[in-house]
C-alpha positions in Angstrom: 110.8 -40.1 116.9 109.8 -42.7 119.5 111.3 -46.2 119.6 109.2 -49.2 118.5 108.9 -52.7 119.8 108.6 -55.6 117.3 108.2 -59.3 118.1 109.0 -61.7 115.3 109.6 -65.4 114.7 113.1 -67.1 114.4 114.2 -70.6 113.8 116.9 -70.8 116.5 118.5 -68.5 119.2 122.1 -69.3 118.3 122.1 -68.1 114.7 119.8 -65.2 115.7 122.4 -64.0 118.3 125.1 -64.3 115.6 123.2 -62.2 113.1 121.9 -59.5 115.4 124.9 -59.2 117.8 128.0 -60.3 115.9 127.0 -59.0 112.4 124.7 -56.0 113.1 126.3 -55.0 116.5 123.0 -55.0 118.5 123.1 -55.4 122.2 121.3 -58.3 123.9 118.6 -57.6 126.4 116.6 -60.1 128.3 116.4 -63.6 127.0 115.3 -67.1 127.8 115.7 -70.4 125.9 112.8 -69.5 123.7 113.2 -65.7 123.1 115.7 -63.0 123.0 115.5 -59.2 123.0 117.8 -56.9 121.1 118.5 -53.2 121.1 118.0 -52.7 117.3 119.4 -49.2 116.7 117.4 -47.8 119.7 114.4 -50.0 119.1 113.4 -53.2 120.9 113.3 -56.4 118.9 112.0 -59.6 120.5 112.9 -62.7 118.6 110.7 -65.8 119.5 111.4 -69.4 118.5 108.9 -70.9 116.1 108.8 -73.8 113.7 106.2 -72.0 111.6 107.9 -69.1 109.8 105.4 -67.6 107.3 106.1 -67.5 103.6 107.0 -64.1 102.2 105.1 -62.3 99.5 107.0 -60.0 97.2 104.0 -57.8 96.6 105.7 -54.6 97.6 106.6 -52.5 94.5 108.8 -49.6 95.4 110.7 -47.5 92.9 110.2 -50.4 90.4 111.6 -53.1 92.7 109.7 -55.9 94.2 110.2 -56.1 98.0 109.2 -58.8 100.5 106.1 -58.1 102.6 106.1 -58.2 105.6 109.5 -56.7 106.5 110.9 -54.4 109.1 114.0 -52.2 109.3 115.5 -49.1 110.6 116.4 -45.6 109.6 120.2 -44.9 110.0 122.6 -42.1 109.5 124.5 -42.3 106.2 127.8 -43.3 108.0 125.9 -46.0 110.0 124.4 -47.3 106.8 127.8 -47.6 105.1 129.3 -49.4 108.1 126.4 -51.9 108.2 126.7 -52.4 104.4 130.5 -53.0 104.8 129.8 -55.5 107.6 127.1 -57.4 105.6 129.4 -57.5 102.6 132.4 -58.7 104.8 130.2 -61.5 106.2 129.0 -62.5 102.7 125.4 -61.8 103.5 123.4 -61.9 100.3 121.4 -58.8 99.5 117.7 -59.1 98.6 118.0 -55.6 97.2 121.6 -54.4 96.8 122.5 -51.1 98.3 121.5 -48.2 96.1 120.2 -44.6 96.2 116.4 -44.4 95.8 114.6 -41.3 94.6 117.9 -39.6 93.6 117.5 -35.9 93.3 114.0 -35.9 94.7 112.4 -35.3 98.1 112.9 -38.4 100.2 116.2 -39.3 98.6 117.6 -42.3 100.5 120.1 -45.1 100.5 118.4 -48.5 100.9 119.3 -52.2 101.1 117.5 -55.4 102.1 118.9 -58.6 103.6 117.5 -61.7 105.2 118.5 -62.6 108.8 119.4 -66.3 109.3 115.7 -67.2 109.9 114.6 -65.7 106.6 113.2 -62.4 108.0 113.7 -59.6 105.5 115.2 -56.4 106.9 115.5 -53.0 105.2 118.1 -50.5 106.2 117.6 -46.9 105.0 119.5 -43.6 105.3 117.9 -40.4 104.1 120.0 -37.7 102.5 117.9 -35.2 104.5 116.4 -36.3 107.8 113.6 -33.7 107.4 112.4 -35.5 104.3 111.6 -38.9 105.9 107.9 -38.3 105.5 108.1 -36.2 102.3 105.7 -36.8 99.5 
């Protein structure tokens, strides 16, 4: 798969650095006083300061659970997922959707969890049981 670039709004650079670098372990790329880039598991995130963070809509219905839209995230290996889960729990980060296995025993079986960053951006982490089923129907 190709990497993606995603630019999004944050409330401040200091807490954004703390969340993405100290908690998630992302590497910092270029930055200024008003934006910062991260290597987000091989993808480029660009966090830009804003005082107008949009309200979320929990209109997403997946496996019977309401999820916030918009959101972004990444696909991880199962061991990476568990390490991130442990780090989030250690840091007392509240889960929007607690870690669980979705579509158990079916094509596309995956671990998933949702959290907010410190600016209120929802992030989903996934780990598929079988990588060749990422796009299974």
